[in-house]
C-alpha positions as CSV (number, residue, x, y, z in Angstrom):
1,M,14.1,-26.6,-3.5
2,G,10.8,-24.8,-3.5
3,K,10.3,-21.3,-2.0
4,K,10.2,-20.9,1.6
5,S,7.0,-19.5,2.9
6,K,7.7,-16.7,5.5
7,S,6.0,-16.9,9.0
8,A,3.2,-14.5,10.0
9,K,5.9,-12.8,12.5
10,S,8.5,-11.9,9.8
11,S,5.9,-11.2,7.2
12,G,4.7,-7.4,6.6
13,G,2.0,-6.1,8.4
14,S,1.7,-8.0,11.6
15,T,0.5,-6.2,14.7
16,I,2.5,-6.5,17.9
17,A,0.4,-4.1,20.2
18,L,-2.7,-2.1,20.0
19,N,-3.9,0.9,22.1
20,K,-7.5,0.3,22.2
21,K,-7.6,3.2,24.9
22,A,-6.6,5.8,22.7
23,K,-9.7,5.6,20.5
24,H,-11.6,5.7,23.9
25,D,-10.0,8.6,25.4
26,F,-9.3,10.8,22.1
27,F,-10.5,12.1,18.9
28,I,-8.0,10.9,16.2
29,E,-8.0,13.1,13.5
30,E,-4.7,11.8,11.6
31,R,-2.4,9.0,11.7
32,Y,1.4,8.8,10.9
33,E,3.6,6.0,10.7
34,A,7.2,6.3,12.4
35,G,10.0,4.2,12.7
36,I,11.6,3.4,16.2
37,S,15.2,3.4,17.2
38,L,15.5,0.1,19.3
39,Q,18.2,-2.0,20.8
40,G,18.8,-5.5,20.0
41,W,17.3,-6.9,23.3
42,E,14.1,-4.9,22.5
43,V,13.8,-6.4,18.8
44,K,13.7,-9.6,20.6
45,S,11.1,-8.7,23.2
46,L,8.9,-7.3,20.3
47,R,9.3,-10.5,18.4
48,E,8.0,-12.5,21.4
49,G,5.3,-9.8,22.0
50,H,6.6,-8.3,25.5
51,V,5.2,-4.8,24.7
52,Q,2.7,-2.6,26.3
53,I,2.0,0.8,24.8
54,K,-1.5,1.5,26.7
55,E,0.3,4.1,28.9
56,S,2.5,5.9,26.6
57,Y,2.7,9.1,24.7
58,V,4.8,11.0,22.4
59,I,6.5,14.0,23.1
60,I,8.4,16.3,20.8
61,Q,11.9,17.7,22.2
62,N,14.4,19.9,20.4
63,G,13.0,19.1,16.9
64,E,12.7,15.3,17.6
65,A,9.9,12.9,18.5
66,Y,10.3,10.3,21.3
67,L,8.2,7.7,22.7
68,F,7.6,7.7,26.5
69,G,5.9,5.4,28.8
70,A,6.0,2.3,26.4
71,H,7.0,-0.8,28.4
72,I,9.4,-3.6,26.6
73,T,9.8,-6.5,29.0
74,P,13.3,-7.8,28.6
75,L,13.6,-11.6,27.9
76,K,15.3,-13.7,30.4
77,T,17.8,-14.7,27.9
78,A,18.7,-11.4,27.0
79,S,22.6,-10.7,27.0
80,T,23.9,-10.5,30.4
81,H,26.3,-7.6,29.5
82,V,23.8,-5.1,28.4
83,T,21.9,-3.2,31.1
84,T,18.0,-3.2,30.3
85,D,15.9,-0.4,31.0
86,P,12.2,-1.5,30.1
87,T,10.8,2.0,30.0
88,R,13.5,4.0,28.4
89,S,12.6,6.8,26.0
90,R,12.8,5.8,22.3
91,K,13.6,7.9,19.6
92,L,11.0,8.0,16.8
93,L,12.0,8.4,13.1
94,L,10.0,10.5,10.9
95,H,10.2,12.6,8.1
96,R,11.5,16.4,8.5
97,R,8.3,17.4,6.9
98,E,5.8,15.6,9.1
99,L,7.9,16.3,12.0
100,S,7.8,20.2,11.5
101,K,4.0,19.8,10.8
102,L,3.5,17.9,13.8
103,I,5.4,20.5,15.9
104,G,3.4,23.1,14.7
105,L,-0.1,21.4,15.6
106,V,1.1,20.3,18.9
107,E,2.4,23.7,20.3
108,R,-0.3,26.1,18.5
109,K,-3.4,24.0,18.3
110,G,-3.2,22.1,21.3
111,Y,-3.4,18.5,19.8
112,T,-1.7,15.6,21.5
113,L,0.3,12.5,19.9
114,V,-0.8,9.3,21.0
115,P,0.5,5.9,19.8
116,T,-2.3,3.8,18.5
117,A,-0.6,0.6,17.2
118,L,2.9,-1.1,17.0
119,Y,3.4,-3.6,14.1
120,W,5.8,-5.2,11.7
121,K,6.5,-3.7,8.4
122,K,8.9,-5.3,5.8
123,G,11.0,-6.4,8.9
124,Y,11.0,-3.0,10.6
125,A,9.0,-2.1,13.9
126,K,6.8,0.9,13.0
127,L,4.7,2.8,15.4
128,E,1.3,4.4,14.3
129,I,0.8,7.6,15.9
130,G,-2.6,9.5,16.0
131,L,-2.8,13.3,16.1
132,A,-5.4,13.5,18.5
133,K,-7.9,15.9,20.8
134,G,-8.9,14.9,24.2
135,K,-12.6,13.9,24.8
136,K,-14.7,15.3,27.6
137,Q,-16.7,12.8,29.7
138,H,-20.0,13.5,27.9
139,D,-18.3,12.8,24.5
140,K,-16.9,9.3,25.9
141,R,-20.5,8.4,27.1
142,S,-22.2,9.5,23.6
143,S,-19.5,7.3,21.8
144,D,-20.1,4.3,24.0
145,K,-24.0,5.0,23.4
146,N,-23.4,5.0,19.6
147,R,-21.3,1.8,19.8
148,D,-23.8,-0.1,21.6
149,W,-26.6,1.0,19.5
150,K,-24.6,0.0,16.3
151,R,-24.0,-3.7,18.1
152,E,-27.8,-4.1,19.0
153,K,-28.8,-2.7,15.4
154,E,-26.6,-5.7,13.9
155,R,-28.1,-8.2,16.3
156,I,-31.6,-7.1,15.2
157,F,-30.8,-7.3,11.4
158,K,-29.2,-10.6,12.0
159,R,-32.1,-12.3,13.6
160,G,-34.5,-11.4,10.7
């Protein structure tokens, strides 16, 4: 009997969901990794990829961080005796030092906490949180222009 190879879903670092809109709407200055407190049916849905974090956000209440607005669609084969709520608030697991730093930045300096990615790490679901400031309309336009120019520059270099 040889070693069993792990599948891509169970190995560390595989992405479940990305929030591409966050990069467009915010200047993300720092990123933090947080664990998520989930129920069994939610973990099964995450493994199937039935999750959306595009419209979600992080709020700090009573010294704890919560994920609001994330939509985890329950599976059809989920347990019948469990009442599923796809958009319930989920507690985020952070170190006390990180949490107190985030509380200070959000309350005093006007930052926002935005979920940027949801992924597996050593069998645990992790959420990447971005400490962000909102972009104005002209900032969005200039970042779009820069992105288009980089793309065009690559095409020019590729041609010769």
